[in-house]
C-alpha positions as CSV (number, residue, x, y, z in Angstrom):
1,M,67.5,70.8,-9.8
2,A,64.0,69.7,-10.7
3,S,61.2,69.6,-8.1
4,T,58.3,67.2,-7.9
5,R,55.5,66.4,-5.4
6,I,54.3,63.1,-3.9
7,S,50.6,62.3,-4.4
8,S,48.3,61.1,-1.7
9,E,48.7,57.6,-3.2
10,G,52.5,57.8,-2.8
11,Q,53.1,58.4,-6.5
12,V,55.9,60.6,-7.7
13,L,56.2,62.2,-11.1
14,I,59.7,62.1,-12.4
15,P,60.4,65.2,-14.5
16,K,60.7,64.7,-18.2
17,A,64.2,66.0,-18.5
18,I,65.4,63.4,-15.9
19,R,63.4,60.5,-17.6
20,D,64.9,61.4,-21.0
21,A,68.4,61.7,-19.6
22,L,68.1,58.2,-18.0
23,G,66.1,56.6,-20.7
24,I,63.1,55.9,-18.3
25,Q,60.0,55.0,-20.3
26,P,56.5,53.7,-19.2
27,G,57.0,50.2,-17.9
28,T,60.6,50.8,-16.7
29,V,61.2,49.1,-13.4
30,L,63.0,51.2,-10.8
31,N,64.7,50.0,-7.6
32,A,64.0,52.3,-4.7
33,E,66.2,52.7,-1.6
34,A,66.6,55.1,1.3
35,K,70.2,56.3,1.5
36,D,71.5,59.1,3.8
37,G,68.1,60.6,4.3
38,A,67.2,60.6,0.6
39,V,65.1,58.4,-1.7
40,V,67.3,56.9,-4.5
41,L,65.6,55.5,-7.6
42,R,67.7,53.4,-10.0
43,P,66.4,52.0,-13.3
44,V,66.7,48.2,-13.5
45,A,68.5,46.9,-16.6
46,K,66.4,47.1,-19.7
47,E,66.3,43.4,-20.1
48,T,64.2,43.1,-16.9
49,R,61.9,46.0,-17.8
50,L,58.2,45.1,-17.6
51,P,56.4,45.3,-20.9
52,T,53.9,48.2,-21.4
53,K,50.2,47.6,-22.0
54,E,50.7,48.4,-25.7
55,E,53.5,45.9,-26.0
56,I,51.4,43.2,-24.3
57,D,48.4,44.0,-26.5
58,A,50.6,43.8,-29.6
59,I,52.0,40.4,-28.6
60,A,48.6,39.0,-27.5
61,G,47.1,40.0,-30.8
62,R,49.5,37.7,-32.6
63,F,48.1,34.6,-30.8
64,D,44.4,35.4,-31.0
65,R,43.8,33.3,-34.0
66,G,41.2,30.9,-32.8
67,P,39.1,28.9,-35.2
68,P,36.3,30.8,-37.0
69,Y,33.4,30.3,-34.7
70,P,30.0,29.7,-36.3
71,T,27.3,32.3,-36.2
72,K,24.1,31.6,-34.2
73,E,22.3,30.9,-37.5
74,E,24.9,28.4,-38.5
75,E,24.7,26.6,-35.1
76,E,20.9,26.4,-35.4
77,A,21.1,25.1,-38.9
78,A,23.6,22.4,-37.9
79,I,21.3,21.4,-34.9
80,A,18.2,21.3,-37.2
81,E,20.2,19.1,-39.7
82,M,21.3,16.8,-36.9
83,F,17.6,16.3,-35.8
84,R,16.4,15.8,-39.4
85,R,19.0,13.0,-39.9
86,K,18.2,11.4,-36.6
87,W,14.5,11.3,-37.0
88,K,14.5,10.5,-40.7
89,K,15.5,6.9,-39.9
């Protein structure tokens, strides 16, 4: 039997051997219940597992393809050209 300790924030470290045996990974959602004086944690089906930060960052990176934004110098040149055209008339 493995032992663990609860932190002052109520967090519990699940020993690695148990995590490995149950396939619990970072981001795995656990259902918690009190049963017969014990705390029972059960992994929720993998389909409902919350994505990890790394998975979210990997997905978000795929969509971060905004238009190439002009540099400050390009913006200033475009504004100057606009005024030259306007006042040239």
